[in-house]
Chimera marker file (.cmm) of the C-alpha trace (Angstrom):
<marker_set name="trace">
<marker id="1" x="-16.582" y="21.767" z="-18.313" r="1" g="1" b="0" radius="0.5"/>
<marker id="2" x="-17.898" y="21.407" z="-14.863" r="1" g="1" b="0" radius="0.5"/>
<marker id="3" x="-20.628" y="24.096" z="-13.990" r="1" g="1" b="0" radius="0.5"/>
<marker id="4" x="-22.072" y="25.237" z="-10.681" r="1" g="1" b="0" radius="0.5"/>
<marker id="5" x="-25.095" y="23.191" z="-9.739" r="1" g="1" b="0" radius="0.5"/>
<marker id="6" x="-24.030" y="20.137" z="-11.752" r="1" g="1" b="0" radius="0.5"/>
<marker id="7" x="-22.738" y="17.124" z="-9.905" r="1" g="1" b="0" radius="0.5"/>
<marker id="8" x="-18.909" y="16.718" z="-9.411" r="1" g="1" b="0" radius="0.5"/>
<marker id="9" x="-17.087" y="14.094" z="-11.411" r="1" g="1" b="0" radius="0.5"/>
<marker id="10" x="-15.931" y="11.154" z="-9.506" r="1" g="1" b="0" radius="0.5"/>
<marker id="11" x="-12.321" y="11.130" z="-8.184" r="1" g="1" b="0" radius="0.5"/>
<marker id="12" x="-10.172" y="9.181" z="-5.740" r="1" g="1" b="0" radius="0.5"/>
<marker id="13" x="-7.588" y="11.255" z="-3.819" r="1" g="1" b="0" radius="0.5"/>
<marker id="14" x="-4.989" y="10.775" z="-1.009" r="1" g="1" b="0" radius="0.5"/>
<marker id="15" x="-6.031" y="12.255" z="2.261" r="1" g="1" b="0" radius="0.5"/>
<marker id="16" x="-4.837" y="12.546" z="5.817" r="1" g="1" b="0" radius="0.5"/>
<marker id="17" x="-7.687" y="11.742" z="8.316" r="1" g="1" b="0" radius="0.5"/>
<marker id="18" x="-7.729" y="11.053" z="12.037" r="1" g="1" b="0" radius="0.5"/>
<marker id="19" x="-4.023" y="10.840" z="12.192" r="1" g="1" b="0" radius="0.5"/>
<marker id="20" x="-3.557" y="8.520" z="9.344" r="1" g="1" b="0" radius="0.5"/>
<marker id="21" x="-3.327" y="8.562" z="5.536" r="1" g="1" b="0" radius="0.5"/>
<marker id="22" x="-6.276" y="7.148" z="3.583" r="1" g="1" b="0" radius="0.5"/>
<marker id="23" x="-7.989" y="7.611" z="0.238" r="1" g="1" b="0" radius="0.5"/>
<marker id="24" x="-11.154" y="9.518" z="-0.304" r="1" g="1" b="0" radius="0.5"/>
<marker id="25" x="-13.495" y="8.248" z="-3.071" r="1" g="1" b="0" radius="0.5"/>
<marker id="26" x="-16.244" y="10.829" z="-3.941" r="1" g="1" b="0" radius="0.5"/>
<marker id="27" x="-18.584" y="8.096" z="-5.251" r="1" g="1" b="0" radius="0.5"/>
<marker id="28" x="-19.024" y="6.907" z="-1.505" r="1" g="1" b="0" radius="0.5"/>
<marker id="29" x="-20.687" y="10.195" z="-0.795" r="1" g="1" b="0" radius="0.5"/>
<marker id="30" x="-23.156" y="10.221" z="-3.764" r="1" g="1" b="0" radius="0.5"/>
<marker id="31" x="-26.628" y="11.889" z="-2.821" r="1" g="1" b="0" radius="0.5"/>
<marker id="32" x="-25.061" y="13.638" z="0.095" r="1" g="1" b="0" radius="0.5"/>
<marker id="33" x="-23.749" y="17.247" z="0.429" r="1" g="1" b="0" radius="0.5"/>
<marker id="34" x="-19.867" y="17.411" z="0.909" r="1" g="1" b="0" radius="0.5"/>
<marker id="35" x="-17.403" y="20.174" z="1.087" r="1" g="1" b="0" radius="0.5"/>
<marker id="36" x="-14.043" y="19.387" z="-0.526" r="1" g="1" b="0" radius="0.5"/>
<marker id="37" x="-11.190" y="21.426" z="0.780" r="1" g="1" b="0" radius="0.5"/>
<marker id="38" x="-7.573" y="21.494" z="-0.375" r="1" g="1" b="0" radius="0.5"/>
<marker id="39" x="-4.808" y="23.084" z="1.550" r="1" g="1" b="0" radius="0.5"/>
<marker id="40" x="-1.303" y="22.992" z="0.518" r="1" g="1" b="0" radius="0.5"/>
<marker id="41" x="0.960" y="22.492" z="3.437" r="1" g="1" b="0" radius="0.5"/>
<marker id="42" x="2.687" y="25.487" z="5.015" r="1" g="1" b="0" radius="0.5"/>
<marker id="43" x="6.083" y="26.467" z="3.665" r="1" g="1" b="0" radius="0.5"/>
<marker id="44" x="5.816" y="24.205" z="0.480" r="1" g="1" b="0" radius="0.5"/>
<marker id="45" x="7.129" y="25.330" z="-2.885" r="1" g="1" b="0" radius="0.5"/>
<marker id="46" x="3.680" y="24.882" z="-4.582" r="1" g="1" b="0" radius="0.5"/>
<link id1="1" id2="2" r="1" g="1" b="0" radius="0.2"/>
<link id1="2" id2="3" r="1" g="1" b="0" radius="0.2"/>
<link id1="3" id2="4" r="1" g="1" b="0" radius="0.2"/>
<link id1="4" id2="5" r="1" g="1" b="0" radius="0.2"/>
<link id1="5" id2="6" r="1" g="1" b="0" radius="0.2"/>
<link id1="6" id2="7" r="1" g="1" b="0" radius="0.2"/>
<link id1="7" id2="8" r="1" g="1" b="0" radius="0.2"/>
<link id1="8" id2="9" r="1" g="1" b="0" radius="0.2"/>
<link id1="9" id2="10" r="1" g="1" b="0" radius="0.2"/>
<link id1="10" id2="11" r="1" g="1" b="0" radius="0.2"/>
<link id1="11" id2="12" r="1" g="1" b="0" radius="0.2"/>
<link id1="12" id2="13" r="1" g="1" b="0" radius="0.2"/>
<link id1="13" id2="14" r="1" g="1" b="0" radius="0.2"/>
<link id1="14" id2="15" r="1" g="1" b="0" radius="0.2"/>
<link id1="15" id2="16" r="1" g="1" b="0" radius="0.2"/>
<link id1="16" id2="17" r="1" g="1" b="0" radius="0.2"/>
<link id1="17" id2="18" r="1" g="1" b="0" radius="0.2"/>
<link id1="18" id2="19" r="1" g="1" b="0" radius="0.2"/>
<link id1="19" id2="20" r="1" g="1" b="0" radius="0.2"/>
<link id1="20" id2="21" r="1" g="1" b="0" radius="0.2"/>
<link id1="21" id2="22" r="1" g="1" b="0" radius="0.2"/>
<link id1="22" id2="23" r="1" g="1" b="0" radius="0.2"/>
<link id1="23" id2="24" r="1" g="1" b="0" radius="0.2"/>
<link id1="24" id2="25" r="1" g="1" b="0" radius="0.2"/>
<link id1="25" id2="26" r="1" g="1" b="0" radius="0.2"/>
<link id1="26" id2="27" r="1" g="1" b="0" radius="0.2"/>
<link id1="27" id2="28" r="1" g="1" b="0" radius="0.2"/>
<link id1="28" id2="29" r="1" g="1" b="0" radius="0.2"/>
<link id1="29" id2="30" r="1" g="1" b="0" radius="0.2"/>
<link id1="30" id2="31" r="1" g="1" b="0" radius="0.2"/>
<link id1="31" id2="32" r="1" g="1" b="0" radius="0.2"/>
<link id1="32" id2="33" r="1" g="1" b="0" radius="0.2"/>
<link id1="33" id2="34" r="1" g="1" b="0" radius="0.2"/>
<link id1="34" id2="35" r="1" g="1" b="0" radius="0.2"/>
<link id1="35" id2="36" r="1" g="1" b="0" radius="0.2"/>
<link id1="36" id2="37" r="1" g="1" b="0" radius="0.2"/>
<link id1="37" id2="38" r="1" g="1" b="0" radius="0.2"/>
<link id1="38" id2="39" r="1" g="1" b="0" radius="0.2"/>
<link id1="39" id2="40" r="1" g="1" b="0" radius="0.2"/>
<link id1="40" id2="41" r="1" g="1" b="0" radius="0.2"/>
<link id1="41" id2="42" r="1" g="1" b="0" radius="0.2"/>
<link id1="42" id2="43" r="1" g="1" b="0" radius="0.2"/>
<link id1="43" id2="44" r="1" g="1" b="0" radius="0.2"/>
<link id1="44" id2="45" r="1" g="1" b="0" radius="0.2"/>
<link id1="45" id2="46" r="1" g="1" b="0" radius="0.2"/>
</marker_set>
């Protein structure tokens, strides 16, 4: 189980950045502070 204050597990996820689709790999940011934000698109059936 993940707990507050512990490092997040590594993951790779698709992302839209600077007008193109790419993949984000959390391991590239090891040792840095990051904010991961997920927003389901407007009017989706999620």
